DRENDO-1510 file (C-alpha; in Angstrom, 1 decimal, always signed):
<recs>
REC; n; res; u; v; w
REC; 1; UNK; -52.0; +51.2; +25.2 .
REC; 2; UNK; -49.7; +49.1; +27.3 .
REC; 3; UNK; -47.2; +50.7; +29.7 .
REC; 4; UNK; -44.1; +49.1; +31.2 .
REC; 5; UNK; -42.3; +50.6; +34.1 .
REC; 6; UNK; -38.6; +49.8; +34.6 .
REC; 7; UNK; -36.8; +50.9; +37.8 .
REC; 8; UNK; -33.0; +50.7; +37.6 .
REC; 9; UNK; -30.7; +50.6; +40.6 .
REC; 10; UNK; -27.0; +50.3; +40.7 .
REC; 11; UNK; -25.5; +47.2; +42.4 .
REC; 12; UNK; -25.0; +49.2; +45.6 .
REC; 13; UNK; -28.6; +48.6; +46.5 .
REC; 14; UNK; -31.6; +50.7; +47.3 .
REC; 15; UNK; -30.3; +52.5; +50.3 .
REC; 16; UNK; -27.3; +54.8; +50.3 .
REC; 17; UNK; -25.6; +55.2; +53.6 .
REC; 18; UNK; -22.7; +57.5; +54.3 .
REC; 19; UNK; -20.7; +56.9; +57.5 .
REC; 20; UNK; -17.4; +58.4; +58.7 .
REC; 21; UNK; -15.9; +55.8; +61.1 .
REC; 22; UNK; -12.9; +56.1; +63.4 .
REC; 23; UNK; -11.3; +52.7; +64.0 .
REC; 24; UNK; -10.6; +50.8; +60.8 .
REC; 25; UNK; -7.2; +51.5; +59.2 .
REC; 26; UNK; -7.2; +52.6; +55.6 .
REC; 27; UNK; -3.6; +51.9; +55.3 .
REC; 28; UNK; -1.1; +50.2; +57.7 .
REC; 29; UNK; +0.1; +52.9; +60.1 .
REC; 30; UNK; +3.6; +52.8; +61.3 .
REC; 31; UNK; +4.5; +51.5; +64.8 .
REC; 32; UNK; +3.8; +53.9; +67.6 .
REC; 33; UNK; +1.3; +55.9; +65.6 .
REC; 34; UNK; -2.1; +56.9; +67.0 .
REC; 35; UNK; -5.1; +56.2; +64.8 .
REC; 36; UNK; -8.4; +58.0; +65.2 .
REC; 37; UNK; -11.7; +57.1; +63.6 .
REC; 38; UNK; -14.3; +59.8; +62.6 .
REC; 39; UNK; -17.7; +58.8; +61.2 .
REC; 40; UNK; -20.7; +60.6; +59.6 .
REC; 41; UNK; -23.9; +59.3; +58.2 .
REC; 42; UNK; -26.8; +60.4; +55.9 .
REC; 43; UNK; -30.0; +58.4; +56.1 .
REC; 44; UNK; -33.3; +60.0; +55.0 .
REC; 45; UNK; -35.9; +60.3; +57.8 .
REC; 46; UNK; -39.6; +61.0; +57.8 .
REC; 47; UNK; -39.1; +62.9; +61.0 .
REC; 48; UNK; -36.6; +65.3; +59.3 .
REC; 49; UNK; -37.4; +65.2; +55.6 .
REC; 50; UNK; -35.6; +68.5; +54.9 .
REC; 51; UNK; -32.2; +67.2; +56.2 .
REC; 52; UNK; -29.5; +67.6; +53.5 .
REC; 53; UNK; -26.5; +67.0; +55.7 .
REC; 54; UNK; -24.6; +64.2; +57.3 .
REC; 55; UNK; -24.8; +63.4; +61.0 .
REC; 56; UNK; -21.6; +62.9; +62.9 .
REC; 57; UNK; -21.7; +59.4; +64.3 .
REC; 58; UNK; -18.2; +59.2; +65.6 .
REC; 59; UNK; -17.6; +57.7; +69.0 .
REC; 60; UNK; -16.7; +60.6; +71.3 .
REC; 61; UNK; -13.5; +60.4; +73.2 .
REC; 62; UNK; -11.7; +63.0; +75.3 .
REC; 63; UNK; -13.3; +66.0; +76.8 .
REC; 64; UNK; -16.6; +65.7; +75.0 .
REC; 65; UNK; -17.2; +62.2; +76.3 .
REC; 66; UNK; -17.5; +62.9; +80.0 .
REC; 67; UNK; -17.9; +66.0; +82.2 .
REC; 68; UNK; -18.1; +68.5; +79.4 .
REC; 69; UNK; -20.4; +66.5; +77.1 .
REC; 70; UNK; -23.3; +69.0; +77.6 .
REC; 71; UNK; -21.1; +71.9; +76.7 .
REC; 72; UNK; -19.9; +70.2; +73.5 .
REC; 73; UNK; -23.4; +69.3; +72.4 .
REC; 74; UNK; -24.6; +72.9; +73.1 .
REC; 75; UNK; -21.8; +74.3; +71.0 .
REC; 76; UNK; -22.0; +71.6; +68.3 .
REC; 77; UNK; -18.4; +70.5; +68.6 .
REC; 78; UNK; -16.8; +67.1; +68.8 .
REC; 79; UNK; -13.6; +65.8; +70.4 .
REC; 80; UNK; -11.2; +62.9; +70.0 .
REC; 81; UNK; -8.4; +61.9; +72.3 .
REC; 82; UNK; -5.0; +61.9; +70.6 .
REC; 83; UNK; -3.4; +59.3; +72.8 .
REC; 84; UNK; -0.9; +61.7; +74.4 .
REC; 85; UNK; -0.2; +60.4; +77.9 .
REC; 86; UNK; +2.1; +60.9; +80.9 .
REC; 87; UNK; +4.9; +59.4; +78.8 .
REC; 88; UNK; +4.9; +62.7; +76.9 .
REC; 89; UNK; +6.8; +65.6; +78.6 .
REC; 90; UNK; +8.1; +69.0; +78.0 .
REC; 91; UNK; +10.9; +71.1; +79.5 .
REC; 92; UNK; +10.3; +74.8; +79.4 .
REC; 93; UNK; +13.0; +77.2; +78.3 .
REC; 94; UNK; +12.6; +79.5; +81.3 .
REC; 95; UNK; +11.1; +82.4; +79.2 .
REC; 96; UNK; +7.7; +83.2; +80.5 .
REC; 97; UNK; +6.6; +85.5; +77.7 .
REC; 98; UNK; +4.0; +83.3; +76.0 .
REC; 99; UNK; +6.7; +81.9; +73.9 .
REC; 100; UNK; +7.4; +78.4; +72.6 .
REC; 101; UNK; +8.8; +77.3; +75.9 .
REC; 102; UNK; +5.5; +77.9; +77.7 .
REC; 103; UNK; +2.2; +76.0; +77.2 .
REC; 104; UNK; +2.0; +76.5; +73.5 .
REC; 105; UNK; +0.0; +75.2; +70.5 .
REC; 106; UNK; +0.3; +76.0; +66.9 .
REC; 107; UNK; -2.7; +74.4; +65.1 .
REC; 108; UNK; -2.9; +73.6; +61.4 .
REC; 109; UNK; -5.0; +75.1; +58.7 .
REC; 110; UNK; -8.2; +73.5; +57.4 .
REC; 111; UNK; -7.5; +70.3; +55.6 .
REC; 112; UNK; -9.4; +68.8; +52.6 .
REC; 113; UNK; -9.6; +65.1; +52.5 .
REC; 114; UNK; -10.6; +63.0; +49.5 .
REC; 115; UNK; -12.8; +60.0; +50.2 .
REC; 116; UNK; -13.5; +57.2; +47.6 .
REC; 117; UNK; -16.2; +54.6; +47.5 .
REC; 118; UNK; -15.7; +50.9; +46.6 .
REC; 119; UNK; -17.3; +51.8; +43.3 .
REC; 120; UNK; -14.7; +54.5; +42.6 .
REC; 121; UNK; -17.0; +57.5; +43.4 .
REC; 122; UNK; -15.1; +60.4; +44.9 .
REC; 123; UNK; -16.1; +63.2; +47.3 .
REC; 124; UNK; -14.2; +65.7; +49.5 .
REC; 125; UNK; -14.7; +66.8; +53.1 .
REC; 126; UNK; -13.0; +69.5; +55.2 .
REC; 127; UNK; -11.6; +68.9; +58.7 .
REC; 128; UNK; -11.1; +71.9; +60.9 .
REC; 129; UNK; -9.2; +71.7; +64.2 .
REC; 130; UNK; -11.0; +74.4; +66.1 .
REC; 131; UNK; -9.5; +73.9; +69.6 .
REC; 132; UNK; -7.7; +71.7; +72.1 .
REC; 133; UNK; -8.4; +70.3; +75.5 .
REC; 134; UNK; -5.5; +69.3; +77.6 .
REC; 135; UNK; -4.3; +68.5; +81.1 .
REC; 136; UNK; -0.8; +69.3; +82.4 .
REC; 137; UNK; +0.9; +68.0; +85.5 .
REC; 138; UNK; +4.0; +69.2; +87.3 .
REC; 139; UNK; +5.4; +68.3; +90.7 .
REC; 140; UNK; +7.3; +71.5; +91.4 .
REC; 141; UNK; +4.3; +73.4; +92.8 .
REC; 142; UNK; +5.1; +77.0; +93.9 .
REC; 143; UNK; +4.2; +78.0; +97.4 .
REC; 144; UNK; +1.0; +79.8; +96.3 .
REC; 145; UNK; +0.1; +77.3; +93.6 .
REC; 146; UNK; -1.0; +78.0; +90.1 .
REC; 147; UNK; -4.3; +79.9; +89.6 .
REC; 148; UNK; -6.1; +80.0; +86.3 .
REC; 149; UNK; -6.1; +83.4; +84.6 .
REC; 150; UNK; -7.8; +83.7; +81.2 .
REC; 151; UNK; -5.8; +86.8; +80.5 .
REC; 152; UNK; -2.7; +84.6; +80.4 .
REC; 153; UNK; -3.9; +83.1; +77.1 .
REC; 154; UNK; -2.9; +84.7; +73.8 .
REC; 155; UNK; -4.1; +83.8; +70.3 .
REC; 156; UNK; -7.2; +81.9; +71.4 .
REC; 157; UNK; -9.9; +82.0; +73.9 .
REC; 158; UNK; -10.3; +79.8; +77.0 .
REC; 159; UNK; -13.8; +78.3; +77.4 .
REC; 160; UNK; -12.9; +76.2; +80.5 .
REC; 161; UNK; -10.2; +76.2; +83.0 .
REC; 162; UNK; -10.1; +74.7; +86.5 .
REC; 163; UNK; -9.7; +77.6; +88.9 .
REC; 164; UNK; -8.2; +75.7; +91.8 .
REC; 165; UNK; -4.7; +76.2; +93.2 .
REC; 166; UNK; -3.3; +72.9; +91.7 .
REC; 167; UNK; -0.5; +71.3; +89.9 .
REC; 168; UNK; -3.0; +69.4; +87.7 .
REC; 169; UNK; -4.1; +72.0; +85.2 .
REC; 170; UNK; -7.1; +71.4; +82.9 .
REC; 171; UNK; -8.0; +73.8; +80.0 .
REC; 172; UNK; -10.3; +73.9; +77.0 .
REC; 173; UNK; -9.2; +76.5; +74.4 .
REC; 174; UNK; -10.8; +77.5; +71.1 .
REC; 175; UNK; -9.4; +79.2; +68.0 .
REC; 176; UNK; -10.7; +82.7; +67.3 .
REC; 177; UNK; -11.0; +81.9; +63.5 .
REC; 178; UNK; -12.9; +78.7; +64.2 .
REC; 179; UNK; -10.3; +76.7; +62.2 .
REC; 180; UNK; -11.3; +78.2; +58.9 .
REC; 181; UNK; -8.1; +80.3; +58.5 .
REC; 182; UNK; -4.5; +79.4; +58.3 .
REC; 183; UNK; -2.3; +78.2; +61.2 .
REC; 184; UNK; -3.2; +79.7; +64.6 .
REC; 185; UNK; -0.9; +79.9; +67.6 .
REC; 186; UNK; -2.1; +79.8; +71.2 .
REC; 187; UNK; +0.1; +80.2; +74.3 .
REC; 188; UNK; +0.0; +80.7; +78.1 .
REC; 189; UNK; +2.7; +82.6; +80.0 .
REC; 190; UNK; +3.2; +79.9; +82.6 .
REC; 191; UNK; +5.2; +76.7; +83.3 .
REC; 192; UNK; +8.0; +77.9; +81.0 .
REC; 193; UNK; +10.5; +77.6; +83.8 .
REC; 194; UNK; +9.9; +74.0; +84.8 .
REC; 195; UNK; +9.3; +70.5; +83.4 .
REC; 196; UNK; +5.7; +69.3; +83.1 .
REC; 197; UNK; +3.8; +66.3; +81.7 .
REC; 198; UNK; +0.8; +65.9; +79.4 .
REC; 199; UNK; -1.9; +63.8; +81.0 .
REC; 200; UNK; -4.2; +64.2; +78.1 .
REC; 201; UNK; -4.5; +66.1; +74.8 .
REC; 202; UNK; -7.7; +66.2; +72.9 .
REC; 203; UNK; -8.5; +67.7; +69.5 .
REC; 204; UNK; -11.8; +69.6; +69.2 .
REC; 205; UNK; -12.9; +69.7; +65.6 .
REC; 206; UNK; -15.6; +70.5; +63.0 .
REC; 207; UNK; -16.3; +68.4; +60.0 .
REC; 208; UNK; -17.6; +70.0; +56.8 .
REC; 209; UNK; -19.1; +67.1; +54.8 .
REC; 210; UNK; -20.1; +67.0; +51.1 .
REC; 211; UNK; -23.7; +67.3; +49.9 .
REC; 212; UNK; -25.1; +63.8; +50.3 .
REC; 213; UNK; -27.9; +64.4; +47.7 .
REC; 214; UNK; -25.2; +64.6; +45.1 .
REC; 215; UNK; -23.5; +61.3; +46.2 .
REC; 216; UNK; -24.3; +57.8; +45.2 .
REC; 217; UNK; -24.8; +54.8; +47.5 .
REC; 218; UNK; -21.6; +53.4; +48.9 .
REC; 219; UNK; -19.1; +53.6; +51.7 .
REC; 220; UNK; -16.5; +56.3; +51.1 .
REC; 221; UNK; -13.1; +56.0; +52.8 .
REC; 222; UNK; -10.1; +58.3; +53.2 .
REC; 223; UNK; -7.4; +59.0; +55.7 .
REC; 224; UNK; -5.1; +61.9; +56.6 .
REC; 225; UNK; -1.9; +62.0; +58.6 .
REC; 226; UNK; -0.9; +64.7; +61.1 .
REC; 227; UNK; +2.5; +65.0; +62.7 .
REC; 228; UNK; +2.9; +66.3; +66.2 .
REC; 229; UNK; +5.8; +67.6; +68.3 .
REC; 230; UNK; +8.0; +70.6; +67.9 .
REC; 231; UNK; +8.7; +73.2; +65.2 .
REC; 232; UNK; +7.6; +72.1; +61.7 .
REC; 233; UNK; +5.0; +69.6; +62.9 .
REC; 234; UNK; +1.3; +69.9; +61.9 .
REC; 235; UNK; +0.5; +70.1; +65.6 .
REC; 236; UNK; +3.3; +72.2; +66.9 .
REC; 237; UNK; +3.5; +72.1; +70.8 .
REC; 238; UNK; +6.5; +74.4; +71.1 .
REC; 239; UNK; +10.1; +73.8; +72.1 .
REC; 240; UNK; +11.3; +71.1; +74.4 .
REC; 241; UNK; +8.4; +68.7; +73.8 .
REC; 242; UNK; +9.0; +64.9; +73.9 .
REC; 243; UNK; +6.3; +62.8; +72.3 .
REC; 244; UNK; +7.2; +59.2; +71.6 .
REC; 245; UNK; +4.6; +58.7; +68.9 .
REC; 246; UNK; +4.8; +61.7; +66.5 .
REC; 247; UNK; +2.2; +60.5; +64.0 .
REC; 248; UNK; -1.5; +60.9; +64.2 .
REC; 249; UNK; -3.7; +59.2; +61.6 .
REC; 250; UNK; -7.3; +60.2; +61.2 .
REC; 251; UNK; -9.4; +57.7; +59.2 .
REC; 252; UNK; -12.7; +58.7; +57.6 .
REC; 253; UNK; -15.6; +56.5; +56.4 .
REC; 254; UNK; -18.7; +58.1; +54.9 .
REC; 255; UNK; -21.7; +55.9; +54.2 .
REC; 256; UNK; -24.7; +57.3; +52.3 .
REC; 257; UNK; -28.0; +55.6; +52.6 .
REC; 258; UNK; -30.4; +57.0; +50.0 .
REC; 259; UNK; -33.8; +55.6; +49.3 .
REC; 260; UNK; -35.9; +55.5; +46.1 .
REC; 261; UNK; -39.2; +53.8; +45.8 .
REC; 262; UNK; -42.2; +53.9; +43.4 .
REC; 263; UNK; -45.6; +52.6; +44.1 .
REC; 264; UNK; -48.0; +52.1; +41.2 .
REC; 265; UNK; -51.6; +50.8; +41.9 .
REC; 266; UNK; -52.8; +47.6; +40.3 .
REC; 267; UNK; -53.8; +48.1; +36.6 .
REC; 268; UNK; -51.3; +50.9; +36.0 .
REC; 269; UNK; -49.7; +48.9; +33.2 .
REC; 270; UNK; -52.6; +49.7; +30.8 .
REC; 271; UNK; -53.8; +53.2; +29.9 .
REC; 272; UNK; -57.1; +53.8; +28.0 .
REC; 273; UNK; -57.2; +57.2; +26.5 .
REC; 274; UNK; -60.5; +59.1; +26.7 .
REC; 275; UNK; -61.7; +62.5; +25.7 .
REC; 276; UNK; -62.0; +65.0; +28.5 .
REC; 277; UNK; -65.7; +64.7; +29.5 .
REC; 278; UNK; -66.3; +61.5; +27.7 .
REC; 279; UNK; -67.2; +60.5; +24.1 .
REC; 280; UNK; -70.7; +62.0; +24.0 .
REC; 281; UNK; -69.6; +65.0; +21.9 .
REC; 282; UNK; -68.3; +62.6; +19.3 .
REC; 283; UNK; -71.1; +60.0; +19.4 .
REC; 284; UNK; -73.9; +62.6; +19.5 .
REC; 285; UNK; -72.5; +65.5; +17.4 .
REC; 286; UNK; -69.5; +64.1; +15.6 .
REC; 287; UNK; -67.3; +66.7; +17.2 .
REC; 288; UNK; -63.7; +65.6; +17.2 .
REC; 289; UNK; -62.2; +65.7; +20.7 .
REC; 290; UNK; -59.3; +68.1; +21.2 .
REC; 291; UNK; -57.5; +65.7; +23.6 .
REC; 292; UNK; -57.5; +62.0; +24.4 .
REC; 293; UNK; -55.9; +61.6; +27.8 .
REC; 294; UNK; -55.1; +59.2; +30.7 .
REC; 295; UNK; -53.3; +60.1; +33.9 .
REC; 296; UNK; -51.6; +57.2; +35.7 .
REC; 297; UNK; -51.1; +58.1; +39.4 .
REC; 298; UNK; -48.4; +56.7; +41.6 .
REC; 299; UNK; -46.4; +57.7; +44.7 .
REC; 300; UNK; -42.6; +58.4; +44.8 .
REC; 301; UNK; -40.3; +58.4; +47.8 .
REC; 302; UNK; -36.7; +59.5; +47.2 .
REC; 303; UNK; -33.7; +61.4; +48.5 .
REC; 304; UNK; -31.5; +61.2; +45.4 .
REC; 305; UNK; -31.3; +62.3; +41.8 .
REC; 306; UNK; -32.9; +60.1; +39.1 .
REC; 307; UNK; -33.6; +60.2; +35.4 .
REC; 308; UNK; -36.7; +59.2; +33.5 .
REC; 309; UNK; -36.5; +58.0; +29.9 .
REC; 310; UNK; -38.9; +56.3; +27.5 .
REC; 311; UNK; -38.5; +53.3; +25.2 .
REC; 312; UNK; -41.1; +53.3; +22.5 .
REC; 313; UNK; -42.5; +50.4; +20.4 .
REC; 314; UNK; -43.4; +53.0; +17.8 .
REC; 315; UNK; -40.8; +55.8; +17.8 .
REC; 316; UNK; -41.7; +59.1; +16.0 .
REC; 317; UNK; -39.0; +61.2; +14.3 .
REC; 318; UNK; -39.1; +63.8; +17.1 .
REC; 319; UNK; -38.5; +61.3; +19.9 .
REC; 320; UNK; -42.1; +61.0; +21.0 .
REC; 321; UNK; -43.7; +57.5; +21.2 .
REC; 322; UNK; -46.5; +56.7; +18.9 .
REC; 323; UNK; -49.6; +54.5; +18.9 .
REC; 324; UNK; -50.7; +52.7; +15.8 .
REC; 325; UNK; -53.7; +50.8; +14.3 .
REC; 326; UNK; -51.5; +49.0; +11.8 .
REC; 327; UNK; -52.4; +51.5; +9.1 .
REC; 328; UNK; -51.5; +54.8; +10.6 .
REC; 329; UNK; -49.3; +55.9; +13.6 .
REC; 330; UNK; -50.0; +59.1; +15.6 .
REC; 331; UNK; -47.7; +60.7; +18.2 .
REC; 332; UNK; -48.3; +60.3; +21.9 .
REC; 333; UNK; -47.4; +63.0; +24.3 .
REC; 334; UNK; -46.0; +61.7; +27.6 .
REC; 335; UNK; -45.4; +64.0; +30.6 .
REC; 336; UNK; -44.6; +63.5; +34.2 .
REC; 337; UNK; -45.6; +65.5; +37.3 .
REC; 338; UNK; -43.5; +65.1; +40.4 .
REC; 339; UNK; -44.4; +67.7; +43.1 .
REC; 340; UNK; -41.4; +68.4; +45.3 .
REC; 341; UNK; -38.9; +67.7; +42.6 .
REC; 342; UNK; -36.9; +69.8; +40.1 .
REC; 343; UNK; -36.4; +68.7; +36.5 .
REC; 344; UNK; -33.5; +69.4; +34.3 .
REC; 345; UNK; -33.0; +68.3; +30.7 .
REC; 346; UNK; -30.0; +70.5; +29.7 .
REC; 347; UNK; -28.7; +73.5; +31.6 .
REC; 348; UNK; -31.9; +74.9; +33.1 .
REC; 349; UNK; -34.2; +73.5; +35.8 .
REC; 350; UNK; -37.8; +73.9; +36.6 .
REC; 351; UNK; -40.5; +72.4; +38.9 .
REC; 352; UNK; -41.3; +69.0; +37.6 .
REC; 353; UNK; -44.9; +69.8; +36.7 .
REC; 354; UNK; -46.2; +68.2; +33.4 .
REC; 355; UNK; -42.6; +67.7; +32.4 .
REC; 356; UNK; -42.4; +66.3; +28.8 .
REC; 357; UNK; -40.7; +63.0; +28.2 .
REC; 358; UNK; -39.3; +61.5; +25.0 .
REC; 359; UNK; -37.0; +58.7; +24.1 .
REC; 360; UNK; -33.5; +60.0; +24.0 .
REC; 361; UNK; -29.9; +59.0; +24.5 .
REC; 362; UNK; -28.5; +62.5; +24.9 .
REC; 363; UNK; -31.1; +64.7; +26.6 .
REC; 364; UNK; -32.6; +62.5; +29.3 .
REC; 365; UNK; -34.3; +64.6; +31.9 .
REC; 366; UNK; -33.0; +64.3; +35.5 .
REC; 367; UNK; -35.0; +65.0; +38.6 .
REC; 368; UNK; -33.8; +66.0; +42.1 .
REC; 369; UNK; -35.7; +66.5; +45.4 .
REC; 370; UNK; -36.0; +70.3; +46.1 .
REC; 371; UNK; -35.6; +69.9; +49.8 .
REC; 372; UNK; -34.0; +66.8; +51.3 .
REC; 373; UNK; -36.1; +63.7; +51.0 .
REC; 374; UNK; -39.6; +63.2; +49.6 .
REC; 375; UNK; -41.9; +60.6; +51.1 .
REC; 376; UNK; -44.9; +59.0; +49.4 .
REC; 377; UNK; -45.5; +62.1; +47.2 .
REC; 378; UNK; -48.5; +61.7; +45.0 .
REC; 379; UNK; -47.4; +62.0; +41.3 .
REC; 380; UNK; -48.6; +61.0; +37.9 .
REC; 381; UNK; -47.7; +60.2; +34.3 .
REC; 382; UNK; -49.9; +61.8; +31.6 .
REC; 383; UNK; -50.5; +60.1; +28.3 .
REC; 384; UNK; -52.4; +62.0; +25.6 .
REC; 385; UNK; -52.9; +62.6; +21.9 .
REC; 386; UNK; -53.6; +66.2; +21.0 .
REC; 387; UNK; -55.1; +68.1; +18.1 .
REC; 388; UNK; -54.7; +67.1; +14.4 .
REC; 389; UNK; -53.7; +63.4; +15.1 .
REC; 390; UNK; -57.1; +62.8; +16.5 .
REC; 391; UNK; -58.7; +63.8; +13.3 .
REC; 392; UNK; -56.6; +61.1; +11.6 .
REC; 393; UNK; -57.7; +58.6; +14.2 .
REC; 394; UNK; -61.4; +59.1; +13.7 .
REC; 395; UNK; -61.1; +58.4; +9.9 .
REC; 396; UNK; -60.3; +54.8; +10.9 .
REC; 397; UNK; -63.5; +53.7; +12.7 .
REC; 398; UNK; -63.6; +50.2; +14.3 .
REC; 399; UNK; -59.8; +50.0; +14.7 .
REC; 400; UNK; -57.7; +50.2; +17.8 .
REC; 401; UNK; -54.7; +52.4; +18.3 .
REC; 402; UNK; -52.2; +50.9; +20.7 .
REC; 403; UNK; -48.5; +50.8; +21.4 .
REC; 404; UNK; -46.1; +49.8; +24.2 .
REC; 405; UNK; -44.3; +52.6; +26.2 .
REC; 406; UNK; -41.6; +51.6; +28.7 .
REC; 407; UNK; -41.0; +54.3; +31.3 .
REC; 408; UNK; -37.5; +53.9; +32.8 .
REC; 409; UNK; -36.7; +55.3; +36.2 .
REC; 410; UNK; -32.9; +55.3; +36.8 .
REC; 411; UNK; -31.9; +56.3; +40.3 .
REC; 412; UNK; -28.4; +57.4; +41.4 .
REC; 413; UNK; -28.1; +54.9; +44.2 .
</recs>
C-alpha cells in the first residue's frame, strides 16, 4: 500500500507572527495630531511551550521608559508619551474643591479595536487606559511650596508622587477599576487658583489581545482616535485647558508567527500490513488473523489548528479508503494519534488518540494543540484491515492488495 502525504499551507507562509507596532500610520492623521504605536507579538517558543498569549513589544515611552521602569515591569503595565508639552497650559478657575479647574482627568471606558490582516482576517483587541503619569509646572510658588499629599486625590489612587517642596510636580495615578469600567474621574484639590503648564502627560495602559491560537498567519492592523482637551473629549482634562493638538491616534499592528512541521522518517511512503504477532498462525494453522496493521510514526510540531483529510484511490461507500487486488476491494481503517492535541469532527472534541479518518468534504476532522505549542511530539498513523474483510482476502492467495492513500494536513497558517 502506497501512502502520500500532502502538507498544505496558505500563502502567508509557515510562521504566523502577530505584532502590534506603534509608528506606522494606518491612515493619514491630520496636521498637529500625535500618533502612538503599540505592538504585540506571538511566536511559539520551546522555552515557554504553554504560552497562549501575545507579548507586548511596543517601544516604551514616558514614565515606564526611565526611572520607573522597574515599577512598571513589576506591575505589568506599559506607558506611552502623548506628546503634551510645555506649549499646553491650563488656567484654574479658583475653586479648590477637586473640581474641573484643579488637576483633573476624566479617562475613557475600555475601547474595542478591530484589526484586519492583509488577507482579510479579522480580530479584536481591548485597550484599557488604566492610569496617567504627568508633570506640572507653575511659577507662582507659594511661600511654603507645594507638598504632595495622597489624600488630596479623589477617584483614583496615587502610586508615585514627588514629596519635595517644589513647583515641578510629578505624579503617577491609577484607576481604581483598572480601566475595565466606564469613564473614571480623578482630581487633586490644588493649583485651581493659578495657571500651570504640562511638561509631560503619559498614558498607562493594558492591552487585552485576542487568542493567537485561533488566528491565522499575517499582520493585523488597526487604529483608534482619541480626543483630548476639555469637556466632551475622550481624555477630559478639565476646564481651562489649552492643548494645541487635540487628536491622539493609536495605531496597532499584530503579527502572529505560528509554526507547523511534520517529520516522517524515510520509507514512510509505503505501509506493509501484517498480522499482530506475524503470519505464523495462518501459515501453520490456517487461522485467519483478526487484524492486519501498520503504524507509521512521525513527529509533529505546531501552534495552530489544522485539519487532516484523506484522498483515496479506492473509495468505499462509507468514506473509508480501500485496497484492492483487482478482483475484490476491502475497506481500510485509517486513524491518527496526536498526543497533546484535541480532535473535533462536528461539535464535540476529544483527545486525538486513534482518531478515525475518512475521505470527506463536509466532516473533515480538525485538531488543535491542547496547551500552547507542541514541539517534536511523537505521533503515528494507523492503517489496518479488521475482521470479515480479511476472510475475503485469504480466499485470493498469491494476489496483492494495494491502494494509494493520500493524507492531507491543512494548517491554518
